[in-house]
C-alpha positions in Angstrom: -51.9 -36.8 -1.3 -48.5 -35.0 -1.3 -49.8 -31.5 -1.3 -51.6 -32.3 2.0 -48.4 -33.7 3.4 -46.7 -30.5 2.4 -49.3 -28.3 4.1 -49.3 -30.5 7.3 -45.5 -30.6 7.5 -45.1 -26.9 7.0 -47.6 -26.3 9.8 -46.1 -28.8 12.3 -42.3 -28.7 11.6 -41.9 -25.8 9.2 -40.2 -27.9 6.4 -41.0 -30.7 4.0 -39.0 -32.9 1.7 -40.9 -33.9 -1.5 -39.0 -36.7 -3.3 -39.8 -37.2 -7.0 -41.2 -33.6 -7.3 -40.0 -33.8 -10.9 -38.9 -36.8 -12.9 -35.6 -37.2 -14.7 -37.0 -36.2 -18.1 -38.5 -33.0 -16.7 -35.2 -32.1 -15.0 -33.3 -32.7 -18.2 -35.7 -30.6 -20.2 -35.2 -27.7 -17.8 -31.4 -28.1 -17.9 -31.6 -27.9 -21.7 -33.2 -24.4 -21.4 -30.4 -23.0 -19.2 -28.0 -20.9 -21.2 -24.3 -20.9 -20.3 -24.4 -17.2 -19.2 -24.3 -17.9 -15.4 -23.1 -15.1 -13.1 -21.1 -15.4 -9.9 -23.6 -15.3 -7.0 -23.7 -12.3 -4.7 -24.8 -11.8 -1.2 -26.8 -9.0 0.3 -29.6 -6.9 -1.1 -29.9 -3.6 -3.0 -27.0 -1.3 -2.4 -25.3 -3.8 -0.1 -25.1 -6.5 -2.9 -21.6 -7.8 -3.1 -19.5 -10.7 -4.4 -17.9 -12.7 -1.5 -16.6 -16.1 -2.4 -15.6 -16.8 1.2 -19.4 -16.9 1.9 -20.9 -18.2 -1.3 -19.2 -19.8 -4.3 -22.0 -20.8 -6.7 -22.9 -19.3 -10.1 -26.6 -18.5 -10.8 -29.1 -17.4 -13.4 -32.5 -15.9 -12.5 -35.2 -17.8 -14.4 -38.4 -16.5 -16.1 -41.1 -18.3 -17.9 -40.1 -17.1 -21.4 -36.9 -19.2 -21.3 -38.7 -22.2 -22.7 -41.7 -24.4 -22.2 -40.1 -26.7 -19.6 -39.3 -23.6 -17.4 -42.8 -22.2 -18.0 -44.2 -25.6 -16.9 -42.1 -25.4 -13.7 -43.4 -21.9 -13.0 -47.0 -23.1 -13.6 -46.5 -26.0 -11.1 -45.1 -23.5 -8.5 -48.1 -21.2 -9.2 -50.4 -24.1 -8.4 -48.5 -24.8 -5.2 -48.6 -21.2 -4.2 -52.4 -21.3 -4.6 -52.6 -24.4 -2.3 -50.3 -22.8 0.3 -52.5 -19.7 0.4 -55.7 -21.7 0.5 -54.5 -24.1 3.2 -52.2 -21.9 5.3 -53.4 -18.3 4.6 -49.8 -17.1 3.9 -50.8 -14.3 1.6 -48.2 -15.3 -1.0 -48.3 -13.1 -4.1 -45.3 -14.1 -6.3 -42.5 -16.6 -6.8 -38.9 -15.8 -7.8 -36.3 -18.4 -8.6 -32.8 -19.0 -10.0 -30.7 -21.9 -11.3 -27.6 -22.6 -9.2 -24.4 -24.4 -10.1 -21.7 -25.3 -7.5 -18.4 -26.3 -9.0 -16.2 -28.7 -7.0 -15.1 -27.0 -3.8 -18.0 -24.4 -3.8 -20.2 -24.0 -0.8 -22.6 -21.5 0.8 -22.1 -20.6 4.5 -25.0 -20.7 7.0 -27.5 -17.9 6.3 -31.2 -17.0 6.4 -33.1 -16.3 3.2 -34.4 -12.8 4.3 -31.4 -10.5 3.8 -31.2 -7.6 6.3 -34.3 -8.7 8.1 -36.6 -8.0 5.1 -39.5 -10.4 5.3 -40.6 -10.7 1.7 -39.5 -14.3 1.3 -41.9 -16.6 3.2 -41.3 -20.1 1.8 -38.0 -21.3 0.4 -37.8 -24.1 -2.2 -34.8 -26.0 -3.5 -35.1 -28.5 -6.3 -32.1 -30.8 -6.9 -31.0 -31.7 -10.5 -28.1 -34.1 -9.9 -29.0 -37.4 -11.6 -25.8 -39.2 -10.7 -25.3 -37.9 -7.2 -23.4 -40.4 -5.0 -22.6 -40.5 -1.3 -19.3 -38.6 -0.9 -20.1 -36.1 -3.7 -20.9 -33.4 -1.0 -23.1 -30.5 -1.5 -25.6 -31.5 1.1 -28.1 -28.9 2.4 -27.9 -28.6 6.2 -30.9 -27.0 8.0 -30.7 -25.7 11.6 -33.1 -24.3 14.0 -32.7 -20.8 15.6 -30.7 -22.3 18.5 -28.2 -23.7 16.0 -29.3 -27.3 16.4 -28.9 -29.3 13.2 -32.3 -30.6 12.1 -31.6 -32.1 8.7 -28.8 -32.9 6.3 -30.3 -33.5 2.9 -28.6 -35.2 -0.1 -29.1 -33.3 -3.4 -30.7 -36.1 -5.3 -32.4 -35.4 -8.7 -36.1 -34.7 -8.5 -36.1 -34.0 -4.7 -37.4 -30.7 -3.5 -37.3 -29.2 0.0 -39.8 -26.5 1.2 -39.1 -24.6 4.4 -40.2 -21.4 6.1 -37.7 -18.8 5.0 -37.5 -16.8 8.3 -37.3 -19.9 10.6 -34.4 -21.9 9.4 -30.7 -21.0 9.0 -29.1 -23.3 6.4 -25.9 -24.0 4.5 -24.6 -25.9 1.5 -21.7 -28.1 2.4 -18.6 -28.0 0.1 -19.3 -30.1 -3.0 -16.8 -32.6 -4.6 -18.6 -32.6 -7.9 -20.8 -30.3 -9.9 -24.0 -29.7 -8.0 -27.1 -28.1 -9.7 -30.3 -27.0 -8.3 -33.1 -24.4 -8.6 -33.6 -22.3 -5.5 -36.9 -20.3 -5.2 -38.9 -18.2 -2.9 -42.6 -17.7 -2.5 -43.0 -14.0 -1.7 -45.7 -12.0 0.2 -45.2 -9.1 -2.3 -44.7 -8.9 -6.0 -41.1 -9.2 -7.2 
């Protein structure tokens, strides 16, 4: 069972790749709910929030479950996974936040950790890929490192694939993309958003 594989892998290696997390129809239904009002992504947190396209070049939109039934269904699935993570790993996860990301050709996101300014609210990072026609050479791969800067994984952004990893353990980056790259990034939190 895949949920057991997720729990085992997070315990042993700290990350897990779940292919076919969603099917093509589910992905398209979510995309159909995304409005065109995307914002340039910023870095930092609170008062230090800033636009810096030398670090990050995607556009995003924070999602909530009143944006349509497909997005509500996605939130419900992530709620169920949060319950499994808490039951199996005792992580004390209390909430989930997520946004849609679009990288236009040439966009990237430099290596970073998902807990800005050493805040530890984010415990488990998720990235769901939505690129049905992704081909080798299209770019936009996710590269995951350990704390000693050793490359652990380079993941192609194929539609339906999701990666889970412990937010505080793994610096990661998005390589420059040569085509439009779309995903949903999310975080299981240990406090309510």
